[in-house]
C-alpha positions in Angstrom: -14.5 19.2 -16.8 -13.6 15.7 -17.9 -15.5 16.1 -21.1 -13.6 19.2 -22.0 -10.3 17.5 -21.2 -11.0 14.4 -23.2 -12.7 16.2 -26.1 -9.6 18.3 -26.6 -7.3 15.3 -26.5 -8.9 12.8 -28.9 -6.9 12.1 -32.0 -8.1 9.7 -34.6 -5.9 7.1 -36.2 -6.2 8.8 -39.5 -5.0 12.2 -38.2 -1.9 13.8 -39.7 -0.8 14.6 -36.1 2.4 12.6 -35.4 2.0 12.5 -31.6 1.4 8.7 -31.7 -1.8 8.9 -29.7 -4.8 6.7 -30.6 -8.4 6.7 -29.6 -9.6 3.6 -27.8 -13.2 3.9 -29.0 -14.6 5.2 -25.7 -13.4 8.8 -26.0 -10.2 8.2 -23.9 -6.8 8.6 -25.5 -4.3 5.8 -25.1 -0.6 5.9 -25.8 0.7 3.0 -28.0 3.0 0.4 -26.5 6.0 2.1 -28.2 6.1 4.6 -25.4 9.0 4.2 -22.9 8.8 4.0 -19.1 10.9 7.2 -19.0 8.3 9.0 -21.2 5.5 7.8 -18.9 7.5 9.1 -15.9 7.9 12.5 -17.4 4.1 12.7 -18.1 3.3 11.8 -14.5 5.9 14.2 -13.0 4.6 17.0 -15.2 1.1 16.4 -14.0 2.3 17.0 -10.4 3.8 20.3 -11.5 0.6 21.3 -13.3 -1.4 20.6 -10.1 0.7 22.9 -8.0 2.8 20.1 -6.4 6.5 19.4 -6.3 7.6 16.8 -8.9 10.6 14.7 -7.9 13.9 15.8 -9.4 16.4 13.0 -9.5 19.3 15.5 -10.2 18.3 17.7 -7.3 15.9 16.0 -4.9 14.0 18.2 -2.4 15.1 16.0 0.5 18.2 14.1 1.4 18.3 11.4 4.0 20.8 10.1 6.5 21.8 6.5 6.9 20.0 6.5 10.3 16.8 7.7 8.7 17.1 4.9 6.1 14.3 6.0 3.7 13.5 3.8 0.8 11.2 6.2 -1.1 13.2 9.3 -1.9 10.2 11.2 -3.4 8.4 11.6 -0.1 7.9 15.3 0.7 8.2 14.9 4.5 8.3 12.3 7.3 7.3 12.6 11.0 9.1 9.9 12.9 7.5 10.8 16.2 5.9 7.7 17.8 4.5 9.1 21.1 0.7 9.2 20.4 0.3 11.5 23.4 2.2 14.1 21.3 1.1 13.0 17.8 -2.2 11.1 18.0 -1.8 9.6 14.5 1.7 8.3 15.2 4.4 8.4 12.5 3.3 9.7 9.1 4.6 10.4 5.6 3.6 13.0 3.0 3.5 11.8 -0.6 3.2 13.4 -4.0 -0.4 12.9 -5.1 -1.4 12.3 -8.7 -4.8 13.2 -10.3 -6.2 10.6 -12.7 -9.5 9.0 -13.8 -11.3 6.0 -12.6 -13.6 4.0 -14.8 -16.9 3.3 -13.1 -18.7 -0.1 -13.2 -21.9 1.5 -14.5 -20.0 3.4 -17.2 -18.4 6.8 -17.4 -15.4 8.0 -15.5 -14.7 9.8 -12.2 -11.8 12.0 -11.0 -9.6 10.2 -8.5 -6.3 10.9 -6.6 -3.6 8.3 -6.1 0.0 7.7 -5.0 2.7 5.7 -6.7 5.2 3.8 -4.5 6.9 1.2 -6.7 7.7 0.4 -10.4 9.0 -2.7 -12.1 11.2 -0.4 -14.3 14.5 0.7 -12.8 14.5 3.7 -15.2 11.0 4.9 -14.0 11.9 4.2 -10.3 15.0 6.4 -10.5 13.2 9.1 -12.4 10.3 9.3 -10.0 12.0 8.6 -6.7 10.0 5.4 -6.1 11.1 1.8 -5.2 12.4 -0.5 -7.9 10.5 -3.8 -7.5 11.1 -5.9 -10.7 9.2 -8.9 -9.3 5.9 -7.0 -9.9 6.4 -7.7 -13.6 5.6 -11.4 -12.8 2.0 -10.3 -12.5 1.7 -9.4 -16.2 -0.7 -11.7 -18.0 -2.6 -12.6 -14.8 -6.1 -11.6 -13.9 -4.8 -9.8 -10.9 -3.7 -6.6 -12.7 -5.5 -3.8 -14.4 -4.5 -1.9 -17.5 -3.7 1.8 -17.4 -3.9 4.2 -20.3 -3.1 7.9 -20.5 -5.0 10.9 -21.7 -3.0 13.1 -24.0 -2.3 15.5 -21.2 -0.6 12.7 -19.2 -3.4 11.7 -16.8 -3.6 8.0 -16.0 -7.0 6.3 -16.7 -7.7 3.2 -14.6 -10.0 0.3 -15.6 -11.4 0.1 -12.1 -12.5 2.4 -9.2 -12.7 2.6 -5.4 -15.7 3.5 -3.3 -14.6 5.1 0.0 -18.2 5.7 1.3 -18.7 2.5 3.5 -18.4 3.0 7.2 -15.8 0.7 8.6 -16.9 -1.7 11.3 -14.9 -4.3 13.3 -16.4 -6.5 16.0 -13.9 -8.6 18.1 -14.6 -12.4 18.0 -15.6 -14.5 20.9 -12.6 -16.0 22.9 -11.7 -19.4 21.6 -9.0 -21.1 23.6 -5.8 -19.2 22.9 -7.5 -16.9 20.4 -9.0 -13.8 21.9 -10.7 -11.2 19.6 -9.2 -12.6 16.4 -10.7 -13.8 14.1 -13.2 -11.0 14.4 -16.9 -11.8 14.6 -17.9 -9.2 11.9 -16.0 -6.9 9.6 -17.0 -4.2 7.2 -14.1 -2.6 5.3 -14.1 1.2 5.1 -13.7 1.1 1.3 -14.3 -1.3 -1.5 -12.9 -1.5 -5.0 -14.7 -2.5 -8.1 -14.0 -5.9 -9.7 -11.6 -4.3 -12.2 -9.5 -2.4 -9.7 -6.0 -3.6 -8.9 -3.2 -1.4 -7.6 -0.8 -3.4 -9.8 -1.3 -1.3 -13.0 0.2 -2.3 -16.3 1.1 0.8 -18.2 1.4 1.1 -22.1 5.1 0.7 -21.9 4.7 -2.7 -20.2 5.9 -1.3 -16.8 4.0 -2.3 -13.7 3.4 0.3 -11.1 1.9 0.1 -7.6 -0.7 2.9 -7.7 -3.1 3.2 -4.8 -6.2 5.3 -4.9 -6.5 7.6 -1.8 -9.4 9.9 -2.6 -12.3 10.7 -4.9 -15.8 12.2 -4.6 -16.9 9.3 -2.4 -14.4 10.0 0.3 -10.8 9.5 1.4 -8.6 6.6 2.4 -8.9 5.5 6.1 -5.1 5.8 6.5 -5.3 9.6 6.0 -5.5 10.9 9.6 -7.5 13.8 10.6 -5.6 16.6 12.4 -6.4 15.0 15.8 -5.1 11.7 14.6 -8.3 9.7 15.0 -8.3 8.1 11.5 -11.4 6.0 12.0 -13.7 8.5 13.6 -13.4 11.1 10.8 -13.0 8.8 7.8 -14.1 10.1 4.4 -13.9 13.8 5.3 -13.2 15.4 1.9 -12.1 18.6 3.6 -9.4 16.9 5.6 -6.3 19.1 5.4 -4.0 16.1 5.2 -5.3 15.7 1.6 -4.4 18.8 -0.4 -5.4 19.0 -4.1 -3.8 22.4 -4.3 -0.4 21.1 -3.2 -0.8 17.7 -4.9 0.1 15.9 -1.8 -1.4 13.6 0.8 -0.3 12.6 4.4 -0.7 9.0 5.3 -0.3 7.1 8.6 2.6 4.7 8.9 2.4 1.3 10.5 5.2 -0.3 12.4 6.6 -3.8 11.9 9.7 -5.9 12.6 12.3 -7.0 10.1 15.7 -8.6 10.7 15.4 -8.2 14.4 14.8 -4.4 14.1 11.5 -2.5 14.6 10.4 0.7 13.0 9.8 -1.1 9.7 7.5 1.8 8.6 5.0 1.0 5.8 1.6 2.0 4.6 -1.4 -0.2 4.0 -3.4 0.6 1.0 -5.6 -2.3 -0.2 -6.1 -6.0 0.5 -7.6 -9.0 -1.2 -9.8 -9.9 1.7 -12.4 -8.1 3.9 -10.9 -9.1 7.2 -7.4 -7.5 6.8 -9.0 -4.5 5.0 -11.1 -3.8 8.1 -8.3 -4.6 10.6 -5.6 -2.5 8.8 -7.8 0.3 7.5 -7.3 -0.7 3.8 -9.4 -0.9 0.7 -11.1 -4.3 0.0 -9.9 -5.1 -3.5 -10.9 -8.6 -4.4 -9.1 -8.6 -7.8 -5.8 -8.8 -5.9 -6.6 -12.4 -5.0 -5.9 -13.3 -8.6 -2.2 -12.2 -8.5 0.3 -15.1 -8.8 0.8 -17.0 -6.6 -0.2 -17.7 -3.0 2.5 -19.3 -0.8 5.1 -19.4 -3.6 8.4 -17.6 -3.2 10.7 -16.7 -5.0 8.2 -17.3 -7.8 5.1 -15.2 -8.2 4.6 -11.5 -7.7 4.3 -11.2 -3.9 6.3 -11.8 -0.7 5.4 -13.8 2.4 5.1 -12.0 5.7 3.9 -13.2 9.0 1.2 -11.6 11.3 0.5 -13.5 14.5 -3.0 -14.3 15.6 -2.5 -14.0 19.3 0.4 -11.6 20.1 1.2 -9.7 23.3 1.9 -6.3 24.7 5.3 -6.8 26.5 6.8 -5.0 29.5 8.7 -2.6 27.2 5.5 -1.4 25.6 6.0 -3.3 22.3 2.8 -4.7 21.0 2.0 -7.2 18.3 -0.8 -9.4 17.0 -4.0 -9.3 15.0 -5.8 -9.8 18.3 -4.2 -6.6 19.6 -5.3 -4.6 16.6 -8.9 -6.0 16.7 -9.3 -5.2 20.4 -7.7 -1.8 20.1 -10.1 1.1 20.4 -9.9 3.5 17.4 -7.1 1.5 15.9 -4.5 3.0 18.3 -2.5 -0.3 18.0 -1.6 -2.0 14.7 -0.6 -5.6 14.3 3.2 -4.8 13.9 3.7 -7.8 11.7 7.0 -9.5 10.9 8.6 -9.1 7.5 11.5 -11.0 5.8 13.4 -8.4 3.7 13.5 -4.7 2.9 13.2 -2.9 -0.5 16.9 -2.8 -1.1 16.5 -6.5 -2.0 15.4 -7.0 -5.6 13.2 -9.9 -4.6 11.1 -7.3 -2.7 7.5 -6.8 -3.8 4.9 -4.5 -2.1 2.1 -7.2 -2.2 2.5 -9.3 0.9 1.1 -12.8 1.2 -0.1 -13.4 4.8 1.4 -16.4 6.6 -0.2 -16.2 10.0 1.3 -17.8 13.1 -0.4 -18.8 16.4 1.2 -19.2 19.8 0.4 -22.7 21.1 0.3 -21.5 24.7 -0.3 -18.0 25.8 2.3 -18.1 28.6 5.0 -18.6 25.9 4.3 -15.5 23.8 7.1 -13.2 22.8 7.4 -10.3 20.3 8.3 -11.9 16.9 11.1 -9.8 15.4 12.5 -11.8 12.5 11.7 -14.7 10.2 14.7 -16.6 11.7 13.1 -16.4 15.1 9.7 -17.4 13.7 11.3 -20.5 12.0 13.0 -21.5 15.3 9.8 -21.2 17.3 7.9 -23.2 14.7 10.6 -25.9 14.9 10.4 -26.1 18.7 6.6 -26.1 18.8 6.1 -22.7 20.5 4.5 -21.4 17.3 2.2 -23.3 15.0 0.7 -22.2 11.6 -2.6 -20.4 12.3 -5.5 -22.9 12.3 -7.3 -20.7 9.7 -4.4 -20.9 7.1 -5.8 -22.6 4.1 -2.9 -23.8 2.0 -0.1 -26.4 2.6 3.3 -25.5 4.1 6.7 -25.7 2.4 6.0 -23.7 -0.7 8.3 -20.7 -0.1 12.0 -20.7 0.6 11.8 -18.3 3.5 10.0 -20.8 5.8 9.3 -24.4 5.1 7.0 -24.6 8.1 4.6 -21.7 7.5 1.5 -21.9 5.4 -0.4 -19.1 3.6 -3.8 -17.7 4.6 -4.6 -16.7 1.1 -4.9 -13.0 1.9 -2.8 -10.3 0.3 -2.0 -7.0 1.9 -0.5 -4.1 -0.2 2.2 -2.7 2.2 4.7 -0.4 0.5 7.7 0.0 2.8 8.7 3.6 3.2 11.6 3.6 5.7 13.2 1.6 8.5 14.9 4.3 10.6 17.4 3.5 13.3 16.5 4.3 16.9 18.6 7.5 16.6 16.2 8.9 14.0 13.0 8.2 16.0 11.4 11.5 17.0 12.8 13.4 14.0 10.7 15.6 11.6 12.1 15.6 8.0 11.1 18.0 5.3 7.4 19.1 5.4 5.3 16.3 6.7 2.1 18.3 6.7 0.2 20.3 4.1 0.2 23.5 6.2 
């Protein structure tokens, strides 16, 4: 199939055709750098239409959202804000447009792959595609942390790298060590691993950077795609999972909760991470190339944002839960870390790559749910919190907290919505592929 597609789209540099396409020497067609971000947007949206999906229409979007729903990604096809896992075992979910493209394999050749796009460094592209405008992603251009993307003549994106979804995820809690119980884990095996050339920060021919995350290929599917019963881990890599629909060009992914600005329901997805530990804990793809993005611990410079997991959080009397320990000790990943974040995507300093600055409660009796960076800074000042003993870089390098230090692990967490309490329990649009 690929051979026929590519063979029909190769145009030599000496051709009289004025389409502007050139051959890159490997049989794939690139578009020269004169292409605009809007032209790239149109190609990507057209590919969704060709695949039987619903391309985003900025002039007449399929869905509209209330202030209480507070959705940051207008191209989503549906949202399920129900949080009672006795009713919805997977918890809250979102359904995304899914693009078909081509991965380049380490051993040579290409493979069909499916991916989602959540952010763009171009405002024009973000508005046209209904994704988040994140200009700070452009700070990654020129670093070894990005990959280059090219287009076939029919508008399919070709990646330099690839993702293997076949590994079986494994997570063994660690031996208790003072105030640390379960975290750090004793052993981790991520459920997916990317090739050395894979990065979800993809530089397009226009110079625009997009956040494109692979969710499926012939090796399996992303672990954040729940099965119909909601048990994401037990049924990982099932290619016939109805939450992934090639016929409708859409995919359903599980949302994780978090805290920001004193408010919960900071709903985001986890796609890939630079380290094996968080990849296994948060059901992401281990993508080592992300560690080369600029720059750990630096804000507002660099291309990522600091966020703060805690190593030894609690489950409080109101049922709120938090902590990497809670996630590690949670059977079948029913509980996520519910980390603390500093800003939301309406702020132009937002970026979807989050630089982990882990905290640790000095005494277990003093643990509380961490709801904002302001609270974290106060607890660091009074000694209730300390930087996690496993953090590897010095403090004082980012303006959001002079007392926190980075762990040198990056987690790709596109933020989808932060609904108010009044919107919890709502079903918006069509959140399933049925």
